[in-house]
N, C-alpha and C positions, 0 to 999 in steps of 0.2 A: 615187764620188766623195763627200766629205764635204758634208753639208748646209750651206748658206749662212745658216742660221737663226741668231739671236743666242742665246748662252747668257744668258739673264737671270732666267728663272722658275724659282727652287729652284736653277738652275744658277749662281745668285750664287757658289758656291765657286770658279767660274772667274776671279771677280775678287777677292773677300774673303771669307775663311771666317768667316762671322759668327754669334754666338749671339744670336739674337733672343730678345725676351721669351716669344714664344710655345713656344720650345723650353725655357727655365727653367721654365715653367709645367709642364713634365711632372711636377714634382717638389714645388711650392710654388705657393700662392695668392697674388696680388699684392693689396695693400691698395687702395682706390678710389682714393687719391690717394698713390701712393709718394713718400716723402721722399728725397731726395739723403742720400747718407751723410755722416758727420761725418769730419773728417779722421784723427781718433783711431780711428774703426772702420776706415777703410780702411788704415792702418798697420798694425791688428793682423791684416787678412786678409793684406795682402802679407807679412807676416811668417811666414805659414804656407806660403809657395809651395813650399819644399823638402819639406815633410810631404806638400802636395797632389800634388807630382810623383811622391814615392814611392807614394802610394796609386794613381795612375792607372797607373804602371808595373806595379805587382802586378795589377791588374785586366786589363790588356791582354796581359801578358807580354811587354812591350815596354820596352826601356831608354831613356832619353833619351841621346842621343848627343852633346848640345851644350847649352850653357846656353840658357835661355829668356828673353829680355829681355822686361820688360813696362813699359808707359807708361800714362799717363792722358790721354784725350782728351775733349774737350767735344764737345757735339751738333755744333757747326758742323765743327769738326775731323773728326768721323766722317762728315758729310755730304761735305766736301771729299775724304775718302780714297775712299769708295764711289764719287763721281761720276768721280775720277780713275781708278780702276782699271777702271769701265766704261767710259771714253772710250779706255782703251788696249785692253780686250780686245774691245770692241764697235763698231767703226768706224760711221760715220753709214749706209754702206749696208747693213750688216747690221741696224742698227735698223730701217731703212726696211723691208727685207725681212721682218723679224719682224712688223711692224705690219701690212704688206699681207697676211701668212699669216692673222693673227688677226682682220681685218677680213673677209676673204674667206669664212672659216669662219664668221664671225657670232659670235667669240668677244668683239670689242670693236668700237665704233662709230668711225666716222672722225674724231671729234673727240677720241679717246682719245689722250693724249701718253704714249707708252711710256716712253720715256727717264725722263722727268720723274717719272712715278708710281713706276718702279721704284725710284728714288733716295730719293724722300720716304717710301716704304713701308719701305725697309731702315733709313733714319735714324730714323724714328719707333721702331723695335722694337730697333735693336742696343744690347746692354748690353756686349758684349765682342766683339772682333774679332781674329782671327789673320790677318795678311798674309803670304801664302805668298811674295811678292818679298822682303820685308825680313826674313823669318823672324822677326817680331816680335808678340807678343800686346799687345793694347791693351784696357784696362778704361774704359769710359764714366763720366765724372765723375758723372753722375746715376743710375747703377745703384743700386738700394735696398740698404741694408746686409744685408738677409737675403737677397739675391740674389747677393751678390758671389762667394761661394765656388762657387756652382753654376756661375756663369758662366766663371769662371778654370778650374774643373776640365773644363768643356766645351772650352774653347779649349786646354788642356793636351794633351786627347787629340787635337785637330787637330796641335799642333805636334809630338809625338811620332810620330804617324803620317806626318807630311811628312818628318821626318829618316829615316824608314826606306823611305817609298815615293815621295818627291817628288809631292807632291799636284797641282802645277801640270802636270807632265807626265802624271800619271794621268789629269786630266781632258782634256788635249790629244789624247790617243791615242784617244779616242771617235771613232767613225765616223759618227755621227748626232746629231741634236739630242735623240731619244728614249733614246739611250745615254748623252748629256751629263747628263740628268735622272737617269738609272739611277745613274751614278756620284756625282752629288750626294748621292743618297740614301745611298750607301754612306758617304761623308764625314760627313755630318750626321747620319745614322742611328746611325753608330758612336761619335760623340761624344756623342749624346743618350743612347744606352744606357749608356755609361762613366758619365755624369753622373748618371744615375738609380740606377745600381747603386753608386755612392759614396756616394748618400744611404741605399740600403737597407742596405748593410753596416753603417752607423752605427746602425742600429735592429736589428741581428740578422737581417736577411731579406737576400734576394738574388732576382735576376731569372732566376737560372740554372734552367732547366727550369719556369718559371713563365709562360708565354707570356700566361695571361690578366692578370698584373699589367703585363707590359709594353704589352699592347694598352690597359688602363686609363689607364696614364701617358701613352702616346700620345695618346689620346681627350681627356685633360683640356687639352691644349695647343689642341685644335680649339674646346673650348667656351669657353676663356679669350682667344681670339685676337679675337673680335669686339668686345672692351672697348677696342680701339685704333680710333680713329675713322678714320685714313687707310687702315689695313688694311681695315677693315668696308666702307669705300666704294668699294674697288676692284670690278672685275668679276670673277666667278666664277672665270674661268680663271686669273687672277693671284694671287687668294687661294688656290687650291688647289695651284698649281705651288710656291708658296713653302711651304706647308704640307708637301706631299709628301716632300721630303727628311727633314724631321724625324719625321712621323708614321708613314709606310709605311716609311720607311728603318729606323726603330727595330724595327718589327716585324718587318722583313726581316733586322735584324741579329741579332733574337732567335732566328729560325727557325735561322739559319747556326750560331750557337753552340750552340744545342740538339744540331745534327748533329754538328759538329766540336769543340766545346769552345773552349778558348782559342786553338785554332789557326785558329779563324773569323776572328779579327782579322786574320791575314795573308790567309787564303783569298780575302776579297772584293777584295783589291788585287792579288793574284797571278792571279785568274780573274774579273774583275769581270763583272756582269751585262751583258748587252749591250741590254737594253730595259727599260722599264717594266713590261712584263708579268712578267719575271723577278724584279723587286721586289715586285709585288702577288701575285704567285704564286710561292713559293719551289720549288715542286716542278718549275716550269719552269727556273729555275735549276739546280738540282741534275742536271736531265735536259738541260741544255744546249739546250733548244729556241731557235733563232734566227728571227726574223721573215722571211717571205718576203718577195719584191720583186714586188708584184703589177704587172699590165700598166696601162699607162694607156690611156684611150680614144684612137683614132688620129685625129690632128688635126694641120693645119697651115693658119695663116692669113696670108694676104699682110699685110704691114705690121707683124706682131707679132714680138717676138723673146723668148725666155725670159729672164726677170728673177730667177728663183730656183727652187730644186727643193730637196726633203727629204722626210722621213719623217713620217708622221702615227701616232703609237704608240697603244697601248692606253690611256695616260692621257688623251691628246687624245680619242680617242672616248669615253671614259667621261665627260668633263667635257661634250662636245657633247651627249651625250644626256641628261645631267642637266640642262644648262642649257635645252634647248628641249622635253623631255619631263618626265621626273622621275627621282629617284633610284633607284628601284625598277626601271625599265626599263634605267637604266644599269647596275645590279648585274647584271641579267639577261643583257644583251647583250654588254656591253664584254669578258668574260672569253672570249667566242668569236672574239675579234680575233685574226687570225694575221699580218697585215702590212698596210702601209699607205704611201703615198707621194703626192707632189703636185708638179706644176709650177706656175708663175705666168707666163704670158704676157702682156706689155704691149705698147701702142701708144703710141709716142712723141708721135704726132700729137694724139690726144685724151685721154691718161691713162687709158683704158680697160684692162681687165685681164681675162684669161681664165683661169680656174681649172680645171686638169685634175688629177683626183683619181682614185685608185684604192685598193680594200680587199679584203684576202682574210679569209675567214671559214673556220671551223672545218668546215663541210660546206654543201652546198647550201641545207639548210634554214636553217642560220645565217644565210647569205648573205641569203636570202629575207627573214628577219626585220629585217636590219637596211635591207633595200632599202625595206622598208614604213615603218619608223623614220624614214629620211633623208626620205622624203616629208614625213613631220610635220615634220621639223626645217625643211625648206625652207619649209613653209607658216607657221612660228613665227619664222624669221629675216628674213623679207622682210614688209614691209609690204603690198605687192601681188604678187600671184602669180595666173597664169592657166594652167591645163593645156590644150595643144591636143590631146593624143594621150596616152592612158593604157592600158596593158596590164599584164599579170602580170608583165613583164620589162623595160619600157621606159616612161618618163615624159618627155614633151617640154612645154616651154610656155615662159613668160615671167616674170621676177621682177624685183625692183629692180635687177639688174645687167645685165639684158638675157636673151637666150635660155639655155635650160639643156637637157640631154639626160641623164638618168639611166638606168643600164642595168644590167640583171644578168643574169649569164652564169656558170651553173654555182655555184662557191663564191666568186664575186667579183662586186663591185658598182663601178660606175665612174660618174663624173659629169664632165659639161663644163659650165661656168658663165660668163655673161658674153659670150656669143657675141653678134654683131651680128644684127640682124633678118632679114638676107639670107644667114646664113650657109650656106644649101644651094645656093647658086650655085656652080656647078663653078668658075668662074675664081678663087674664093676659098678652096676647101677642096682640100686632098690628103692622101692616106693615107700614113703613115710607119710603118716596122716598130717593133713593140714599144713605140711611143709615143714613140721618141726624134727628135730633130730631124734632118732631113736635111742 
């Protein structure tokens, strides 16, 4: 069953394919206070559309199959467009489920307004948009003159890919939230690669067989992104998830093109990556390594019903480790991930929720490493925590959300969090097979 989590982080491609400023900064540095373009400069840029389409066609090896209309939008109009698409693609129930997922794992606090902050961040940074529903390209009226061509080239790559592969259906065919993010990395990473290659070709250089140059270009966007106050103020998860499709997606596209040449533009649409692990580690993509489906801890609690369920990918684990331990531990442990999933069970009477979570790792040693790291994560994400029992393979105690049990079993680690204090009473607890509801 497909996850019920909302496609918002980096998965904005499911709503509107947007060139955000951080993507354009792969190739150009912004002035401290960018000036809106003059009408004359905009007219000159728009007159070069046909030439830019030809350049993009040559880079991708794909022809535009239909005209690509372009319109100008104000910041207010962009906000309205993004909000509208988000409402269409993410009903309130999905937004609530995603927010609850982020809260229970500790990515955001309870006061965080997910829908509002996503729209505010996209609106702050958008320089151009491609709307897959109207098949129209939009350029913002405030896009600085020296960025207009870059932004348009990025969006033209989206438009041409959409004409050949139907980007809306491409994202909808994903089977998980982690897969959504991986496919968004294909969409945005490819367009970022095309945009950067377009600039390189004008200087007599190329990204082809030059992975270091691609990595440097991708890294530039991360450095410049913090200059935008709304983006910089967001939680780590939101910032990284919005950057992921542009930065890691571009590096992934580089690896695919190095292996398949120009056919790599088709390859990633005809055989999409199934997980963020395949984007982060292209060898996993080439080998078609698919995530496992770990067992969840056995559990049934009277008065609770399952509210949502989904996957927890390598990207999610990397951010969790980075947020609560450090970046070095994240880089060391997250690549050992092999599968993750969760369920959230809620009690309508008191709004309490139980998190059921399981993860698989490369081997027993890797799982033990993560088990020990997760103990540190619990200590950091809760203000108050008390252990009632600790052993090499089991942790029990109480935290901000209630009772918890964390277990280690071979190459797997599981956790139950948010249990009531009397969870051990037999009249409240019953086992189910493979963690599924009876």
